[in-house]
C-alpha angles and dihedrals in degrees: 000000000000091000093052092047091052091049091049091049089051091052090050092051090053092046093052092048092049100042111025092156141047119291139163128053121347133223096039113127117233094220143001092252116118116265116274126236122304120272092260090057092046091054092046092048090056094050095042092049094057095039100044103031101033107025099246122161112235112226124189122251114271118237114274085237106088114238113224095339111113091177090076131062091194137003100268103174139032092247096061096092091050096054093110089061093050092046094046091238099111114133104254091219095049125102090244091061087069096053114119107155119008139161135192149151107250126202107230133187122194106186122119127002126051096329111044130153095171099111092046095053111113095013093088138018101259116037118107137174090210123040140151121248117206111205146166126199138195116195131199095008095305084147134338143190103332095048094042093051093044093051092048093049092046093051096047098043104030105029101032094028098225109167110253093227090061091061126084128179135207129201137188110281095196135256115242092190090059093039092245120146123217115275094245090159091068091044092053092047091056092047090050089053090058103261110151115254089234090056094057113088132181122220134181131250094283091066106022109030115079124204128183092212143314087310134017140056118353142150149159120300135201121210132206114216131193123221109228092188094064100208091316108118124318117354116266105202128196124180113252107169134011120204112195122196108203107204107131137060121218106222125211090257090056096253124130121234127184115255119236088228129035127216140192119221120179134177134186124176110237094209092056093044091051091050090055094047093045092049101243135126093218129065086210090065093062126097088257087074109016094084089052094047089050092050091049091053092048093048099044138057093239129115116259121283113269102175096241125158137194120354092352090063098084112206089001089267096145091045088056091051090054094045094051094044093049096042097049089054090052093046093049095049094045096047090047087056093049101262108129130184108273147139108279142032118350094351089057091052089050090051089054090051093050094048092046089054091048092052095050094043096049103034102034105024094032092227120178121247113282092027098127094057090054090063094060094085089055090055090048090051093053099040107019096092091058096039111033093186087076091059092045094052102031096116093048091048093051092047095050093047093049093046094051091044091055092048092051099046093071091049091048092053092050092044091054090052092050092048092050092047092049092048092053089060097047123099120237096270101026121124120239104262115260092217092058092046090050093051089051095046135091087258091053131038117298099044100233110157109242093231088054091048091051090050091051089051092044089056088057094046095248129130125221122233093248095173092055090046091052089053092052091047090052091051090050091050091051090049092051093047089061095051098087089061100023124204113206105251114224099228127165111316137192108230125211092269094052091048091048091052092052091050091047089054090049094241106167121229114271115276102231097166090111087074086079093053102110133109144189119259117219088256092059097255122123128247117205121198123226118232129222116212144160126243106243099174141357126210133197122227092270091054098257114150112237135175095227143007130214136230115299094011120140107225148161120243125204112196133184090240139000143188091209118112107228116215109272140120090037094297119124118243121263119249130198137110145277133216132198112255107259093018104074095157095075117074122201103199113219111208098186146336126228135193114236114177094323094317121109112223115198117206111214144155114234113223086185137013119296129187141189111276096034115138112230138182118221126212122186120214095259097200091049092048093047092053090049089051089050092051094045094052088045089053090057091048090048091051090050092047092051091054090048091051104035100030139276094278093061108129131210113228099188144313143204129194136187133167089274104052145327132247122207127185117201134181109244135172091217138359113290114260121232088252092055093047090051092048091051091053091048092054091051091047090054092054092046092048091054089056091215122189118255113222123204127183140158111236138170110279091230090064090064097051101094106023110133112239097007108147121221133156127233092273139118107255125203122245114263095037129200116243122200116199127180116218096345127081112250094242091056092043090055094049104105090210094057097064085205093138089062092056103043142022111287118163143159105246139152094197129113114258142186116264092226129028095226092079090069085075095192141337127221126183102222101173140030134175141156107261095184132339105298096013125093123193117212126194118201141177130202142201118006093000090054092050091050090048090055092049092049089051092050091048093051091046089055090050091052090049091050091050090050090052091050091051092048091054088057129218131247094196128072093212091054091048091050090051089053091050090052090049090053089051091050090049091050091055091047093050092047094055107027123110096244141125109302093219089056092045090056092049094047092046090056092047093048092049090056091042092053091052091051092046092051090048090051090052092050091049092050091047090051089048090054090051089050091050089050091054091048090052092049091052091049091049090054092050109033114204092029124122115215133193123182130189122201119196116223133188119295094020097298117147131201119208131197130171143169127199123209114251090236091061096055143125093026091047117040132182094226093054091045093053091046092051089054100040100042095069087051090056092251140114138239139206140177140086138296090277107033128026143164135201147169137217145148126249142137092209110070091166091062091049092051090048089053090051093049093046093050093048094049091048092052095044 
């Protein structure tokens, strides 16, 4: 019997590892029992159970946007917001420091990063990018294994009424390599609660040992599984609830050390729980999704949802239903929490999600334009009661979704044409070219998510050149890494002979005024106009003028006009693509544009032949351009803020900006202080918060000659010259009597700018160094990056404050003091390298330096105390029955005390009381036991202290 049970357990382990989630046909009830309560009631029952029956504090869900944790793109588990408690870095004066037992329903997103379910969504019946995690926590040993297991069992079997024989549990079976014994305590708890012995399984560390990361708090976990089969055939187990017992710390060397405080961290997916309680094999068949699926069917020209998967899902219709339903929930929740589709980090992932939803809704479900936005009210109806921010921001969410959908549809249409044209030219076994995929991708020109592109190719039975794509991605990453300290790339150039030839032929300079042809939509988004132009001349890589170029050739294009911004004035060049008029399914990627003697030379790669005289249409990479505009307007605000802080004669010595960050060189008498850096940021924030209009106008150069406060660099400006004025119309700014240029940012500038300052979002100076004597270089980020930098800084400041508090409380143990010293060292490294406000970095560096000195002094004092105790013990061993107290003078009047009392003298005479009697008059403290004790104090009169010690001992004896 034992052998067969072991074999069965082994089969179950393999089954759980293979199929952790739902599979098989959908829409088949698990039992004949009536459906359970709606999802809203299931969520409420969980929260009320822990609050009313077990005294938990209910805390709201954290934003899905991680606060001060750059390691995460999104909050992906209920424990994320409680990390400071687990790590011991919680601010002792914060509300969180008082948490003991709490519960909540946490919004989670798993898309991008280490934990991502994005590419699986739609393929099966259970994966989601957004889900709700029900959890309860006990901090600092408030309760542990027995209580956590009992509460979980009570809730599932008594409140939700799940039959006990449908539940199985697993526990940690130990790890001999790590020196960890099996968690028999958890096993015995489950057996005592009535779980069948055959339903209790042991697993190894891969399944039942939870770790926060490579280092940090960790511990065994026990999982509760639900049997989908229900006594019909072999068990089909899916994980329902994970109870983690945090009791170890993974050190940097890989070893495990016990934590001074233990915690309980549990998590149960609401969608999966509701599926169980509503008797369905698919989370998409619950009332969390059925209103969305119904709305999709009503708004599209697709057949009704049937819950099919794989080959049975003809045309991938049901997959499309699931993708759209999941993605609109994710989009709504993220936008409500302030994460908007964008070009890097979490915003880029959200952009992928939105475009994936657009493609499935339009191409598979045949949805009309604007359809996705119409689903937002349905999401608000199903989730708004639990998360009020959805109700508050519903109109903004719908508008953003609809606007981005409209922008993407044109790109999708063109992308489909390019894919079809490319496929017609491929041989039977050829890979889809990486260069074409890159030009279609979010990293390239059309903004198609790569996973979506791969899916489109998969549907046509074609494989993508993944190796080539990885190479292009690596090259792009290297290019971006150089942008904070840019090196001028030596692209295609027009030499003096080429320029002379153009002038001899009477070719006029390139008309690049269309680069300013953009406007604000009523929603606040930007609309950029395309530009039609004629090819005037083509150049090979060595600068030779040619009449045509062939397929795959890198070339320079000279056009009669362009909407591309060529690199100048410190602003990075635009990039984008062009197409031949009448042949929109062939993209000519444009890597950069450069000014050469008044002519704009576009550097491109020709996927097909191109010749002089061809008519082309140019499209800038709108996201790239917008981020450059954001940085350029921020640069002007930064220049203005520096003058406000350092004085009106402060001079700019240069700048460079790219979509990633901006660099600004300023003449200074001395390095900026943290107070000055903070003041500069505050001035910029004020201007951004006022969302002032930005005025731009070409004026005669002579009109700018004597305007007080007008900023210009030591450059030769064209006539007419472009003037950029923040908050004040250009005509008024140039009026010498108005003094406007003294009160706001007014500069001569040919760059492209925002039309309102609010779109900058925020600005944070994240780096500062002396470039040369008298010149300081500042590095800054804006928008989402700036907000994240502030949150990282706040998080690190709280950790430093917590470490200071730990040091102030003192330590009686050398090992604990050494751990604190290591933590201070780790914090120092983090502060030195983090993307955070530079003023805050400087302040924290100074605080940590002092803290490290204090921590090291505390270690030395404790080590000396241990030596003193050792000497006391040796003296007592030589004279049994003797009680000994020693005082050791230290620098600056500090005194160490150690004593030992003979066993025969206790309990009337104790070592701890003796040390306290001696150290208290010295303004110190003491600790220890009845037999051995230590203490500290400060005095210049050791003789008096010894007399006190002798008098106390004689009195007690």
